[in-house]
N, CA, C and O atoms as a printed pandas DataFrame, in Angstrom:
     atom_number atom_name residue_name chain_id  residue_number  x_coord  y_coord  z_coord
0              1         N          MET        A               1  -10.971   17.141   -4.858
1              2        CA          MET        A               1  -10.274   16.825   -3.629
2              3         C          MET        A               1   -8.779   16.894   -3.880
3              4         O          MET        A               1   -8.291   16.371   -4.882
4              5         N          SER        A               2   -8.062   17.522   -2.998
5              6        CA          SER        A               2   -6.618   17.583   -3.146
6              7         C          SER        A               2   -5.972   16.418   -2.390
7              8         O          SER        A               2   -6.411   16.027   -1.308
8              9         N          MET        A               3   -4.930   15.891   -2.994
9             10        CA          MET        A               3   -4.185   14.829   -2.340
10            11         C          MET        A               3   -3.355   15.471   -1.236
11            12         O          MET        A               3   -3.025   16.655   -1.310
12            13         N          GLY        A               4   -3.027   14.708   -0.237
13            14        CA          GLY        A               4   -2.218   15.243    0.852
14            15         C          GLY        A               4   -2.718   14.804    2.209
15            16         O          GLY        A               4   -2.091   15.106    3.224
16            17         N          LYS        A               5   -3.829   14.101    2.249
17            18        CA          LYS        A               5   -4.387   13.628    3.513
18            19         C          LYS        A               5   -3.392   12.713    4.234
19            20         O          LYS        A               5   -3.246   12.797    5.454
20            21         N          ILE        A               6   -2.712   11.847    3.491
21            22        CA          ILE        A               6   -1.737   10.952    4.115
22            23         C          ILE        A               6   -0.575   11.754    4.692
23            24         O          ILE        A               6   -0.089   11.440    5.779
24            25         N          ASP        A               7   -0.124   12.785    3.981
25            26        CA          ASP        A               7    0.920   13.654    4.531
26            27         C          ASP        A               7    0.460   14.282    5.837
27            28         O          ASP        A               7    1.233   14.372    6.791
28            29         N          ASP        A               8   -0.792   14.717    5.885
29            30        CA          ASP        A               8   -1.347   15.301    7.107
30            31         C          ASP        A               8   -1.357   14.291    8.256
31            32         O          ASP        A               8   -1.046   14.645    9.393
32            33         N          ILE        A               9   -1.712   13.035    7.964
33            34        CA          ILE        A               9   -1.744   11.989    8.992
34            35         C          ILE        A               9   -0.337   11.731    9.524
35            36         O          ILE        A               9   -0.149   11.590   10.733
36            37         N          ILE        A              10    0.645   11.667    8.637
37            38        CA          ILE        A              10    2.035   11.430    9.046
38            39         C          ILE        A              10    2.508   12.547    9.970
39            40         O          ILE        A              10    3.134   12.282   10.995
40            41         N          LYS        A              11    2.211   13.797    9.610
41            42        CA          LYS        A              11    2.616   14.940   10.436
42            43         C          LYS        A              11    1.868   14.962   11.758
43            44         O          LYS        A              11    2.469   15.166   12.813
44            45         N          GLU        A              12    0.547   14.750   11.705
45            46        CA          GLU        A              12   -0.283   14.806   12.906
46            47         C          GLU        A              12    0.123   13.753   13.935
47            48         O          GLU        A              12    0.205   14.042   15.129
48            49         N          LYS        A              13    0.374   12.531   13.465
49            50        CA          LYS        A              13    0.725   11.432   14.372
50            51         C          LYS        A              13    2.232   11.324   14.602
51            52         O          LYS        A              13    2.694   10.476   15.366
52            53         N          LYS        A              14    3.000   12.200   13.924
53            54        CA          LYS        A              14    4.458   12.189   14.014
54            55         C          LYS        A              14    5.013   10.786   13.771
55            56         O          LYS        A              14    5.845   10.282   14.526
56            57         N          LEU        A              15    4.524   10.174   12.693
57            58        CA          LEU        A              15    4.895    8.794   12.378
58            59         C          LEU        A              15    6.324    8.698   11.868
59            60         O          LEU        A              15    6.780    9.535   11.089
60            61         N          LYS        A              16    7.013    7.676   12.316
61            62        CA          LYS        A              16    8.342    7.330   11.837
62            63         C          LYS        A              16    8.187    6.118   10.921
63            64         O          LYS        A              16    7.237    5.353   11.084
64            65         N          PRO        A              17    9.093    5.924    9.962
65            66        CA          PRO        A              17    8.957    4.799    9.032
66            67         C          PRO        A              17    8.772    3.438    9.715
67            68         O          PRO        A              17    7.983    2.620    9.241
68            69         N          HIS        A              18    9.472    3.186   10.800
69            70        CA          HIS        A              18    9.368    1.886   11.460
70            71         C          HIS        A              18    8.015    1.663   12.147
71            72         O          HIS        A              18    7.714    0.547   12.573
72            73         N          GLU        A              19    7.202    2.716   12.255
73            74        CA          GLU        A              19    5.880    2.595   12.881
74            75         C          GLU        A              19    4.788    2.230   11.863
75            76         O          GLU        A              19    3.637    2.010   12.241
76            77         N          CYS        A              20    5.142    2.169   10.605
77            78        CA          CYS        A              20    4.180    1.864    9.541
78            79         C          CYS        A              20    4.376    0.426    9.070
79            80         O          CYS        A              20    5.507   -0.029    8.900
80            81         N          GLN        A              21    3.273   -0.283    8.861
81            82        CA          GLN        A              21    3.361   -1.629    8.317
82            83         C          GLN        A              21    3.693   -1.576    6.823
83            84         O          GLN        A              21    4.372   -2.455    6.293
84            85         N          TYR        A              22    3.200   -0.526    6.155
85            86        CA          TYR        A              22    3.366   -0.431    4.707
86            87         C          TYR        A              22    3.136    1.005    4.286
87            88         O          TYR        A              22    2.274    1.693    4.834
88            89         N          HIS        A              23    3.915    1.459    3.306
89            90        CA          HIS        A              23    3.715    2.800    2.755
90            91         C          HIS        A              23    4.243    2.799    1.327
91            92         O          HIS        A              23    5.406    2.470    1.091
92            93         N          THR        A              24    3.395    3.163    0.384
93            94        CA          THR        A              24    3.811    3.212   -1.011
94            95         C          THR        A              24    3.031    4.277   -1.769
95            96         O          THR        A              24    1.950    4.695   -1.354
96            97         N          ASN        A              25    3.593    4.700   -2.869
97            98        CA          ASN        A              25    2.948    5.654   -3.775
98            99         C          ASN        A              25    3.255    5.171   -5.187
99           100         O          ASN        A              25    4.397    5.270   -5.637
100          101         N          ARG        A              26    2.265    4.658   -5.884
101          102        CA          ARG        A              26    2.490    4.025   -7.181
102          103         C          ARG        A              26    1.527    4.531   -8.249
103          104         O          ARG        A              26    0.492    5.128   -7.951
104          105         N          ARG        A              27    1.896    4.278   -9.487
105          106        CA          ARG        A              27    0.999    4.515  -10.622
106          107         C          ARG        A              27   -0.006    3.372  -10.639
107          108         O          ARG        A              27    0.344    2.231  -10.336
108          109         N          ALA        A              28   -1.226    3.666  -10.985
109          110        CA          ALA        A              28   -2.265    2.645  -11.115
110          111         C          ALA        A              28   -2.587    2.480  -12.587
111          112         O          ALA        A              28   -2.485    3.426  -13.369
112          113         N          VAL        A              29   -2.979    1.263  -12.958
113          114        CA          VAL        A              29   -3.270    0.982  -14.364
114          115         C          VAL        A              29   -4.769    0.818  -14.594
115          116         O          VAL        A              29   -5.512    0.406  -13.704
116          117         N          ASN        A              30   -5.191    1.151  -15.812
117          118        CA          ASN        A              30   -6.599    1.022  -16.185
118          119         C          ASN        A              30   -6.869   -0.355  -16.791
119          120         O          ASN        A              30   -6.001   -1.227  -16.780
120          121         N          ARG        A              31   -8.072   -0.540  -17.315
121          122        CA          ARG        A              31   -8.447   -1.836  -17.910
122          123         C          ARG        A              31   -7.581   -2.219  -19.106
123          124         O          ARG        A              31   -7.444   -3.399  -19.426
124          125         N          LYS        A              32   -7.003   -1.225  -19.760
125          126        CA          LYS        A              32   -6.127   -1.482  -20.913
126          127         C          LYS        A              32   -4.678   -1.711  -20.472
127          128         O          LYS        A              32   -3.772   -1.795  -21.301
128          129         N          ASN        A              33   -4.474   -1.812  -19.146
129          130        CA          ASN        A              33   -3.162   -2.033  -18.546
130          131         C          ASN        A              33   -2.196   -0.874  -18.815
131          132         O          ASN        A              33   -0.985   -1.069  -18.910
132          133         N          GLN        A              34   -2.758    0.339  -18.937
133          134        CA          GLN        A              34   -1.958    1.539  -19.151
134          135         C          GLN        A              34   -1.942    2.361  -17.861
135          136         O          GLN        A              34   -2.982    2.511  -17.220
136          137         N          PRO        A              35   -0.779    2.896  -17.468
137          138        CA          PRO        A              35   -0.744    3.741  -16.276
138          139         C          PRO        A              35   -1.549    5.013  -16.515
139          140         O          PRO        A              35   -1.275    5.767  -17.450
140          141         N          ALA        A              36   -2.534    5.241  -15.669
141          142        CA          ALA        A              36   -3.400    6.401  -15.880
142          143         C          ALA        A              36   -3.832    7.057  -14.578
143          144         O          ALA        A              36   -4.487    8.099  -14.612
144          145         N          GLY        A              37   -3.492    6.487  -13.442
145          146        CA          GLY        A              37   -3.896    7.046  -12.150
146          147         C          GLY        A              37   -2.803    6.805  -11.132
147          148         O          GLY        A              37   -1.701    6.375  -11.474
148          149         N          ASN        A              38   -3.115    7.087   -9.877
149          150        CA          ASN        A              38   -2.170    6.899   -8.776
150          151         C          ASN        A              38   -2.878    6.260   -7.601
151          152         O          ASN        A              38   -4.092    6.389   -7.443
152          153         N          ILE        A              39   -2.097    5.560   -6.770
153          154        CA          ILE        A              39   -2.606    5.050   -5.511
154          155         C          ILE        A              39   -1.492    5.192   -4.477
155          156         O          ILE        A              39   -0.351    4.794   -4.715
156          157         N          ARG        A              40   -1.836    5.756   -3.347
157          158        CA          ARG        A              40   -0.904    5.897   -2.232
158          159         C          ARG        A              40   -1.554    5.227   -1.030
159          160         O          ARG        A              40   -2.708    5.497   -0.698
160          161         N          VAL        A              41   -0.798    4.355   -0.389
161          162        CA          VAL        A              41   -1.315    3.599    0.746
162          163         C          VAL        A              41   -0.373    3.766    1.933
163          164         O          VAL        A              41    0.842    3.624    1.797
164          165         N          LEU        A              42   -0.945    4.069    3.098
165          166        CA          LEU        A              42   -0.216    4.113    4.356
166          167         C          LEU        A              42   -0.955    3.204    5.317
167          168         O          LEU        A              42   -2.096    3.477    5.691
168          169         N          ALA        A              43   -0.295    2.110    5.720
169          170        CA          ALA        A              43   -0.909    1.178    6.662
170          171         C          ALA        A              43   -0.280    1.384    8.027
171          172         O          ALA        A              43    0.929    1.235    8.203
172          173         N          VAL        A              44   -1.125    1.731    8.989
173          174        CA          VAL        A              44   -0.697    1.914   10.371
174          175         C          VAL        A              44   -1.607    1.032   11.214
175          176         O          VAL        A              44   -2.826    1.208   11.226
176          177         N          GLY        A              45   -0.996    0.077   11.924
177          178        CA          GLY        A              45   -1.814   -0.874   12.662
178          179         C          GLY        A              45   -2.596   -1.713   11.665
179          180         O          GLY        A              45   -2.031   -2.232   10.702
180          181         N          ASP        A              46   -3.880   -1.844   11.895
181          182        CA          ASP        A              46   -4.696   -2.643   10.971
182          183         C          ASP        A              46   -5.554   -1.780   10.060
183          184         O          ASP        A              46   -6.519   -2.264    9.467
184          185         N          VAL        A              47   -5.199   -0.485    9.945
185          186        CA          VAL        A              47   -5.955    0.447    9.095
186          187         C          VAL        A              47   -5.086    0.937    7.939
187          188         O          VAL        A              47   -3.949    1.363    8.137
188          189         N          ALA        A              48   -5.637    0.868    6.745
189          190        CA          ALA        A              48   -4.969    1.410    5.560
190          191         C          ALA        A              48   -5.613    2.739    5.193
191          192         O          ALA        A              48   -6.828    2.826    5.016
192          193         N          HIS        A              49   -4.792    3.764    5.083
193          194        CA          HIS        A              49   -5.229    5.083    4.624
194          195         C          HIS        A              49   -4.858    5.127    3.144
195          196         O          HIS        A              49   -3.710    4.872    2.780
196          197         N          VAL        A              50   -5.830    5.450    2.297
197          198        CA          VAL        A              50   -5.621    5.360    0.851
198          199         C          VAL        A              50   -6.027    6.660    0.163
199          200         O          VAL        A              50   -7.116    7.187    0.391
200          201         N          GLU        A              51   -5.140    7.161   -0.675
201          202        CA          GLU        A              51   -5.457    8.276   -1.568
202          203         C          GLU        A              51   -5.287    7.727   -2.982
203          204         O          GLU        A              51   -4.315    7.030   -3.272
204          205         N          TYR        A              52   -6.224    8.042   -3.842
205          206        CA          TYR        A              52   -6.104    7.530   -5.203
206          207         C          TYR        A              52   -6.732    8.470   -6.206
207          208         O          TYR        A              52   -7.619    9.265   -5.894
208          209         N          THR        A              53   -6.232    8.347   -7.434
209          210        CA          THR        A              53   -6.868    8.919   -8.613
210          211         C          THR        A              53   -7.178    7.717   -9.483
211          212         O          THR        A              53   -6.270    7.019   -9.935
212          213         N          CYS        A              54   -8.451    7.477   -9.718
213          214        CA          CYS        A              54   -8.883    6.290  -10.453
214          215         C          CYS        A              54   -8.338    6.324  -11.882
215          216         O          CYS        A              54   -8.488    7.332  -12.574
216          217         N          PRO        A              55   -7.712    5.243  -12.328
217          218        CA          PRO        A              55   -7.189    5.203  -13.691
218          219         C          PRO        A              55   -8.274    5.056  -14.753
219          220         O          PRO        A              55   -7.989    5.196  -15.943
220          221         N          GLU        A              56   -9.496    4.781  -14.351
221          222        CA          GLU        A              56  -10.602    4.641  -15.307
222          223         C          GLU        A              56  -11.394    5.938  -15.468
223          224         O          GLU        A              56  -11.662    6.374  -16.588
224          225         N          CYS        A              57  -11.767    6.549  -14.343
225          226        CA          CYS        A              57  -12.652    7.726  -14.430
226          227         C          CYS        A              57  -12.021    9.017  -13.908
227          228         O          CYS        A              57  -12.662   10.068  -13.946
228          229         N          SER        A              58  -10.778    8.960  -13.422
229          230        CA          SER        A              58  -10.024   10.111  -12.907
230          231         C          SER        A              58  -10.584   10.690  -11.610
231          232         O          SER        A              58  -10.200   11.788  -11.210
232          233         N          HIS        A              59  -11.486    9.966  -10.951
233          234        CA          HIS        A              59  -12.024   10.413   -9.662
234          235         C          HIS        A              59  -10.907   10.352   -8.617
235          236         O          HIS        A              59  -10.174    9.366   -8.551
236          237         N          THR        A              60  -10.779   11.391   -7.812
237          238        CA          THR        A              60   -9.775   11.453   -6.755
238          239         C          THR        A              60  -10.480   11.356   -5.417
239          240         O          THR        A              60  -11.475   12.040   -5.177
240          241         N          ALA        A              61   -9.953   10.488   -4.531
241          242        CA          ALA        A              61  -10.619   10.292   -3.246
242          243         C          ALA        A              61   -9.642    9.802   -2.186
243          244         O          ALA        A              61   -8.509    9.415   -2.473
244          245         N          TYR        A              62  -10.128    9.836   -0.948
245          246        CA          TYR        A              62   -9.416    9.310    0.213
246          247         C          TYR        A              62  -10.328    8.272    0.853
247          248         O          TYR        A              62  -11.543    8.460    0.921
248          249         N          ALA        A              63   -9.739    7.178    1.320
249          250        CA          ALA        A              63  -10.530    6.142    1.988
250          251         C          ALA        A              63   -9.715    5.519    3.110
251          252         O          ALA        A              63   -8.485    5.544    3.094
252          253         N          GLU        A              64  -10.422    4.963    4.080
253          254        CA          GLU        A              64   -9.798    4.166    5.126
254          255         C          GLU        A              64  -10.489    2.821    5.116
255          256         O          GLU        A              64  -11.715    2.742    5.034
256          257         N          GLN        A              65   -9.702    1.763    5.200
257          258        CA          GLN        A              65  -10.270    0.423    5.214
258          259         C          GLN        A              65   -9.289   -0.510    5.918
259          260         O          GLN        A              65   -8.138   -0.140    6.148
260          261         N          PRO        A              66   -9.737   -1.713    6.260
261          262        CA          PRO        A              66   -8.825   -2.651    6.925
262          263         C          PRO        A              66   -7.615   -2.976    6.051
263          264         O          PRO        A              66   -7.732   -3.114    4.833
264          265         N          TRP        A              67   -6.455   -3.095    6.690
265          266        CA          TRP        A              67   -5.233   -3.431    5.980
266          267         C          TRP        A              67   -5.107   -4.941    5.886
267          268         O          TRP        A              67   -5.027   -5.631    6.902
268          269         N          LYS        A              68   -5.091   -5.448    4.666
269          270        CA          LYS        A              68   -4.863   -6.862    4.421
270          271         C          LYS        A              68   -4.292   -7.031    3.036
271          272         O          LYS        A              68   -4.506   -6.193    2.160
272          273         N          ARG        A              69   -3.555   -8.128    2.832
273          274        CA          ARG        A              69   -2.943   -8.418    1.547
274          275         C          ARG        A              69   -3.683   -9.552    0.875
275          276         O          ARG        A              69   -4.126  -10.445    1.598
276          277         N          PRO        A              70   -3.861   -9.609   -0.410
277          278        CA          PRO        A              70   -3.500   -8.543   -1.343
278          279         C          PRO        A              70   -4.413   -7.334   -1.153
279          280         O          PRO        A              70   -5.580   -7.476   -0.789
280          281         N          PHE        A              71   -3.881   -6.171   -1.399
281          282        CA          PHE        A              71   -4.613   -4.933   -1.121
282          283         C          PHE        A              71   -5.188   -4.335   -2.397
283          284         O          PHE        A              71   -4.546   -4.317   -3.447
284          285         N          PHE        A              72   -6.411   -3.847   -2.272
285          286        CA          PHE        A              72   -7.040   -3.081   -3.347
286          287         C          PHE        A              72   -8.105   -2.193   -2.740
287          288         O          PHE        A              72   -8.537   -2.397   -1.606
288          289         N          VAL        A              73   -8.521   -1.206   -3.515
289          290        CA          VAL        A              73   -9.609   -0.311   -3.126
290          291         C          VAL        A              73  -10.505   -0.146   -4.350
291          292         O          VAL        A              73  -10.025   -0.140   -5.483
292          293         N          LYS        A              74  -11.792   -0.014   -4.116
293          294        CA          LYS        A              74  -12.721    0.223   -5.228
294          295         C          LYS        A              74  -13.005    1.708   -5.322
295          296         O          LYS        A              74  -13.234    2.376   -4.313
296          297         N          CYS        A              75  -12.989    2.219   -6.545
297          298        CA          CYS        A              75  -13.280    3.627   -6.786
298          299         C          CYS        A              75  -14.692    3.938   -6.297
299          300         O          CYS        A              75  -15.640    3.217   -6.608
300          301         N          ALA        A              76  -14.818    5.004   -5.538
301          302        CA          ALA        A              76  -16.119    5.396   -4.992
302          303         C          ALA        A              76  -17.074    5.880   -6.080
303          304         O          ALA        A              76  -18.288    5.898   -5.874
304          305         N          LYS        A              77  -16.540    6.270   -7.230
305          306        CA          LYS        A              77  -17.394    6.786   -8.299
306          307         C          LYS        A              77  -17.811    5.697   -9.299
307          308         O          LYS        A              77  -18.998    5.534   -9.581
308          309         N          CYS        A              78  -16.834    4.955   -9.832
309          310        CA          CYS        A              78  -17.161    3.990  -10.893
310          311         C          CYS        A              78  -17.061    2.525  -10.460
311          312         O          CYS        A              78  -17.489    1.632  -11.192
312          313         N          GLY        A              79  -16.498    2.274   -9.272
313          314        CA          GLY        A              79  -16.396    0.908   -8.770
314          315         C          GLY        A              79  -15.206    0.123   -9.284
315          316         O          GLY        A              79  -15.081   -1.062   -8.974
316          317         N          TYR        A              80  -14.312    0.750  -10.072
317          318        CA          TYR        A              80  -13.137    0.056  -10.603
318          319         C          TYR        A              80  -12.230   -0.385   -9.455
319          320         O          TYR        A              80  -11.982    0.382   -8.524
320          321         N          LYS        A              81  -11.746   -1.604   -9.523
321          322        CA          LYS        A              81  -10.867   -2.173   -8.502
322          323         C          LYS        A              81   -9.432   -1.717   -8.773
323          324         O          LYS        A              81   -8.826   -2.116   -9.768
324          325         N          ILE        A              82   -8.898   -0.888   -7.890
325          326        CA          ILE        A              82   -7.552   -0.354   -8.023
326          327         C          ILE        A              82   -6.642   -1.133   -7.081
327          328         O          ILE        A              82   -6.827   -1.112   -5.865
328          329         N          SER        A              83   -5.662   -1.815   -7.651
329          330        CA          SER        A              83   -4.746   -2.588   -6.818
330          331         C          SER        A              83   -3.372   -1.931   -6.826
331          332         O          SER        A              83   -3.069   -1.082   -7.663
332          333         N          VAL        A              84   -2.550   -2.352   -5.865
333          334        CA          VAL        A              84   -1.179   -1.866   -5.796
334          335         C          VAL        A              84   -0.327   -2.852   -6.590
335          336         O          VAL        A              84   -0.193   -4.009   -6.192
336          337         N          PRO        A              85    0.248   -2.412   -7.703
337          338        CA          PRO        A              85    1.046   -3.339   -8.505
338          339         C          PRO        A              85    2.317   -3.754   -7.770
339          340         O          PRO        A              85    2.899   -2.962   -7.029
340          341         N          LYS        A              86    2.742   -4.996   -7.978
341          342        CA          LYS        A              86    4.001   -5.454   -7.391
342          343         C          LYS        A              86    5.129   -4.704   -8.078
343          344         O          LYS        A              86    5.114   -4.527   -9.296
344          345         N          MET        A              87    6.104   -4.265   -7.298
345          346        CA          MET        A              87    7.179   -3.429   -7.829
346          347         C          MET        A              87    7.938   -4.103   -8.967
347          348         O          MET        A              87    8.247   -3.457   -9.968
348          349         N          LYS        A              88    8.241   -5.383   -8.828
349          350        CA          LYS        A              88    9.003   -6.078   -9.858
350          351         C          LYS        A              88    8.216   -6.133  -11.167
351          352         O          LYS        A              88    8.768   -5.879  -12.238
352          353         N          ALA        A              89    6.940   -6.461  -11.080
353          354        CA          ALA        A              89    6.097   -6.531  -12.276
354          355         C          ALA        A              89    5.932   -5.152  -12.900
355          356         O          ALA        A              89    5.941   -5.014  -14.123
356          357         N          GLN        A              90    5.783   -4.138  -12.065
357          358        CA          GLN        A              90    5.628   -2.778  -12.573
358          359         C          GLN        A              90    6.910   -2.322  -13.281
359          360         O          GLN        A              90    6.839   -1.725  -14.355
360          361         N          ALA        A              91    8.068   -2.594  -12.699
361          362        CA          ALA        A              91    9.338   -2.205  -13.307
362          363         C          ALA        A              91    9.535   -2.915  -14.652
363          364         O          ALA        A              91   10.005   -2.308  -15.614
364          365         N          LYS        A              92    9.179   -4.181  -14.710
365          366        CA          LYS        A              92    9.302   -4.945  -15.958
366          367         C          LYS        A              92    8.395   -4.366  -17.039
367          368         O          LYS        A              92    8.806   -4.222  -18.190
368          369         N          ARG        A              93    7.148   -4.030  -16.662
369          370        CA          ARG        A              93    6.183   -3.468  -17.610
370          371         C          ARG        A              93    6.667   -2.110  -18.126
371          372         O          ARG        A              93    6.560   -1.827  -19.319
372          373         N          GLU        A              94    7.203   -1.264  -17.224
373          374        CA          GLU        A              94    7.674    0.060  -17.617
374          375         C          GLU        A              94    8.911   -0.039  -18.509
375          376         O          GLU        A              94    9.066    0.742  -19.448
376          377         N          SER        A              95    9.786   -0.996  -18.216
377          378        CA          SER        A              95   10.981   -1.214  -19.032
378          379         C          SER        A              95   10.605   -1.660  -20.437
379          380         O          SER        A              95   11.193   -1.207  -21.420
380          381         N          LYS        A              96    9.624   -2.549  -20.525
381          382        CA          LYS        A              96    9.171   -3.050  -21.820
382          383         C          LYS        A              96    8.525   -1.926  -22.634
383          384         O          LYS        A              96    8.723   -1.841  -23.846
384          385         N          ALA        A              97    7.758   -1.072  -21.970
385          386        CA          ALA        A              97    7.089    0.035  -22.647
386          387         C          ALA        A              97    8.097    1.064  -23.159
387          388         O          ALA        A              97    7.880    1.695  -24.193
388          389         N          ALA        A              98    9.193    1.227  -22.431
389          390        CA          ALA        A              98   10.209    2.216  -22.826
390          391         C          ALA        A              98   11.042    1.756  -24.018
391          392         O          ALA        A              98   11.601    2.579  -24.743
392          393         N          SER        A              99   11.127    0.433  -24.223
393          394        CA          SER        A              99   11.968   -0.051  -25.341
394          395         C          SER        A              99   11.203   -0.282  -26.615
395          396         O          SER        A              99   11.786   -0.685  -27.621
């Protein structure tokens, strides 16, 4: 599956940033807390559109589910719970790994 479904939704609905409750594209971490996948979330209304590459099994998929916080999606192939890391925690982890 190719990523890009969220881009298609943005173009199709002609969405402007202020019309989205949430939109992010982040690295996802595996069980060893290593960045190994991606998760992109676009929340419009009460629906979250999600594209991900599972950090455990590398399965790539698109899903739609109710938008609520804290947000996560389960991999359709292996069942791994993929969450959206908090930006501050992610930046701290990446800074520590770089030094």
